[in-house]
N, C-alpha and C positions, 0 to 999 in steps of 0.2 A: 376584521380579517387582518394579520400582520402580514407586513410586507420584508423581505428580506434582499440585499443586494448581494449579487452573485458576481465575481468575476471570472470570465470564462476564457481559458487559454487553450484552444483545440491543440495547437503544438504541429506535429509534423505526422506524415504517414497515416495511418490508420485512425488516428487521433481526430482527424478532421471528416471522419464517417461515424465512429463511436459516439464523440460530444454530441453532437445532433441527435441522435439515437437516444441518450440517455437524457437529454433535455425535453424529449418529447414524452418521457415515461415520467418524468418529474413533474411536468405540467398537467399531466395526465391525472396524476395522483393528487395535484393540488386542486384538478377541478371536482373530483370526486369527495375529498374530504372537506374541502371548502373553507381550511382552518389557517391556511397561507397563501401567499404568493410569492414567487421568487423574481427578481426583475434582473436580468442578466446585462452584462456590458462584456463584449466580446475583445480580445487584443490578440492581435496578427503575430506574436511572438513565438521564437523558435528557431530553427534550423534556417528555416526560408527567410527570414528577417535577417538571419546572422548573413547569410550570403550577399545579401544587400547591402548591409549596413555595418559588418563585423563587429556586430554586438548581438548577443541573443535576446535582450530586450533595453529599451532606452536607458539610459541614465538615469533618468528619475522614475524607472519601472517600479522599484519597492515603494516610493513615496504614493504612487498611484495606486497600488494594490492595497495599502495599508487603510484605504478607506471604506473597504468592502467587508462582510461581513464573513465571507468565505471563499475560496477560490476552487474553481473547478478545472481540472487540468486533464488534457488529454494524455498525451505522449511525446516524447522530444527524442528527436534522433534522427540523423541523415547520412548516409555513407559519405557524402561530399565533407562533412564536418567530422574531425576528431571527437570522439565520443569524450575525453576530458574536459574539451572546449564545450559540448552542449550542455554536460553536466554542472560543471562550476560555472555557465555562465547565466543558468536559468532557475534549475531545481535547488540547488545546494544553496545560493545565495535567500531565496525564498524560505526555506527549511532553517536556515540559521537565524537571518534578521526578523523571522518572526516567532523565533522560540518554538518552533515545532518538533520539539523534542521527544515526542511519543510517537512513533509509526505503528501503528495498529493494521495487522495484516491478517484477516482471518482465512482459515484455512476449512473447506467443507465439501464432502463428497454428497451429492446429490443423488435422489432415487432417478433411476435412468440413464446417469453417466457412467461412463465405463472407467474404471481406474487401470493404471498399467499392472498394478498388484492383483495378484490373484486370491479369489475368495474373500475380498473385503466388501463390507456392507457401508451403507451411509451412516450406520452408528459408529463404523471403527476410524471416521476419517472426521472430526469434527474439533477441531482446536484453532488458537488464534497466537501468532508470534508477535512480539511486543519487540519492537526494535529501537536503540535507543539512536537518536536520530540526528544528532548535533556535533559528537566530539568524536573520541576514539580512533579507529584506523585509519578515518577518512580526514583527519586533520591537515590541515595545508601547512604544515611545517616541515620544512626539508630542502632539497636542494642538491643541485649537480654541480660539479665541478673537473676539469679537464675534460670537458665532453668531447667525443669522438678520438680521444686519445686511449692508449693501452693504461694511463693512469685515471681512466674515468673514475669518478667516486658520485655514487647515488645513496642520498641520505632520504628516508621517510621518516617521521617522528608519528606513534600513535600516542595520545593524550587524553589520559582518563582521569577525569577530577571527581572528588568526593560529592561534589554538590549537582553534577551530572550523572553519576553511577546512581547515587541514592535516589535522585528523582526518577529514574526510570525503574528501578527496582521496586519503589514504593507504589509507582503507578500500577505496575503489573500484578503488586498482590491487591491493589485496591479496584482494580479490573476485576480479577478474580473474584473479591466480596460481591461486587456489584453485581456481575453478572450469574453468578451461582455456581461458580465453575470450582473444583475443589483442590484443585492442584497446581502449584508452580515450578516449572522446570528452568533451570539456569544452563545457558551455553556459556563451556568455559575452556580452556586448554592451559591449565594450571600447571600441568607437568611438564610443558616446553617453554611457554612464554612467561619468564620469571618474574617480572614485577606487576605489570598490569592484572594478570589474570588472577594472581593469589589475592591482589587486592578487589578485586571483583567478586569474588569468593566470600571475602571476610564481608565485605558490606551486604551481600545476599544473605549471608546467615544472620547479622545482625537486624536487617530489616525483617526477614522471615520470623526471627524471634515473636515479634511485634503482632503476629497473626497465626496465632496457635491452631485456629480453626482452617487453617489451608494449609495440605501436604504440600512437602517441598522437596525436590532433588535437583542434582545437578549430573552434567554428563560432559565430558570432552567432548568438542565439535564433531571429531572423527566417530565417535562411536555414538555419539546423538543423531548424526547422519544416518549410520546404519539402523539405529532404532527407528527413525521415521520412517525407513522403508519395511523393518521386519514387523516391528509391533507398533503402529501408528494410533493405536487405540490409547493408547499410555497417556496419551497429551492432552493437555485442556489449554495452559497457557504456558508458551515459552518466551523466556526473556533473554536478549542477546546484544551484545554490543553491535554496534554500526555494520560491521564487516559481517559476523556470524548471522544477525539478525536478518541482512540481507540475503545472505545465501540460502539459510533456511526456508525465507518464505518465497523463495523460487522453487525450491524443492516440495515444499509443501503443497502448493496449488497443482504440480507435474503430477505428485501422486493420488491428487483429485481431479483429473482429468487433463487439463490444460491450463497453460499460464492466460486463457482467455476468458477465465473466470477469478483472475486474481484481482482483488478489489484492495484499497488503503486508504489509510487516512492519517495524514499528517498532521498532530494535533498540538496546539499550545493549550493544555488544559486549563490553564489561568484565564484565558480567554481576552487577554491583554492585545492579542493580535490575531488576526484571520489565520483560521487552520486551512487546510488545502486536501481536497480530495483527490485522489488519481488512480487509475489501474497501474498494475506491475507490470503488464507484458512489453510494453515498449512500443516503437514506432512500427515495427514490421512491414518494412519498404518493399518485400517480396510480393505481400497481398495487398497493398494500399492500391485504391481504387477499383478493386474487383468486387467491392458490394459483398465480401464474404467474411468479413472481421466479424468476431464474436462481441456484440456490444455489452455483453454480462456486466464484466469486470467493471466497466465504466457505469452501468446503471447500478450494480451494486456501490460502488463507490458512492454514487449519488444518494443512494438508501442511508448510508453511515452518515452521508454529511446533512441529512433530514433528522434522524436521530441526535446527532450533536446539535442541531438546532434547536430540539425539543419536541421533534413531531415522531414519535416512537410507533404510533398508528400507521402514519404514513410510510415508515420505515417497513413495519410489518406488512403491510398489502405489497408494495414492491416485492419483498424476499417470498411471499408467498406467491406471487405471481412467476418468479422468476422459476422456484421450484416446480409448481403443477407446468411451466412450459416444458422443463426438462422430462417430467414424469410425460407427457405426451408425445415425447421423442422429436420435439422440434428443436434442433440444434444445428450449429454451424459446422462446417468440415472439420476443424480444428478437435472435434468431439465425435467425429465420424458421422456427422449428420448431413443433411443437403440444403437446410434452409440457409437463405440470404441474411445479411445483417437486417434490412428492411422487416423480413417475416419475423425472424426473433422479437423484434422490437413491436411491430403490430400485435403479435399474440401476448405479449406480455402486457400490452397497454389494454387490450381487449379483456382479459381476463382481471385487472384492476377495476375495470368498469362494470364486471359481473359480480364481484363478490357484494 
């Protein structure tokens, strides 16, 4: 039995509730399959740590994390800490230092879950958003001068490199080939953003020509957002820049019922550094501590981690258990259900044992 070292950062808010729930599911599937074991080491980093230490993680935090095979993150955020402080103090350093340039965010409507869209079925919403995770609009180049005066100037630069754009677009096409999906759609805005987006489009065409078996198309981000709502069944794989991918991968799970089921993987595909697996939903301070947080996004992120580590059977067991739990109507309040975090978790574990 192979043993894998996992760094666990529960973080803030509901992260402290859904991470232990997901770990319970991961340990259950480990026992059932008998093919691997996860050894966890937890780190109390996040906004609570920041309020005590004025840092989101220790100075040597990245040096500590690089020794693990994967990072399992809960949620980051607290009303007492500005969002840009929490994000740039923990998530972004991890994503960039470990070259986790491919952010994979699946979107799927499960049977039994009600979408806010009328007359859609599970077959209508099943796609993956691939987000460039290291550069683009979230580049930290810029600044402010004459702050607080009528002459105040604020500059924020977007940085797109051929190296980065080629890698994420090629990853999207390779992902489509590997998973048997038929189309890759690019998010762009080349009619208004005159330099970076035409460049993005050019690279998309260049890379796309290498994959004649995969259909491709592109939409301006405004039209693409509308098409998500009006015709979600069109999409298979959607690839976007850091900002566009971020926005679309919140809209997608909302159409599928709730951000409470929004999983993600921050991948270093070359495996030179650890990859990080986290839900998209944030720390949800309004429901933290109430025992009603949806654990599925965290559990699904754990399933993605197992697949990345090479355990496809374990990933499928978890996903089937999630699917059957929803089919039975066992859901948390964000999905219009009445179940608690613990009840959803226990049901998923029970189903894994029964398969």
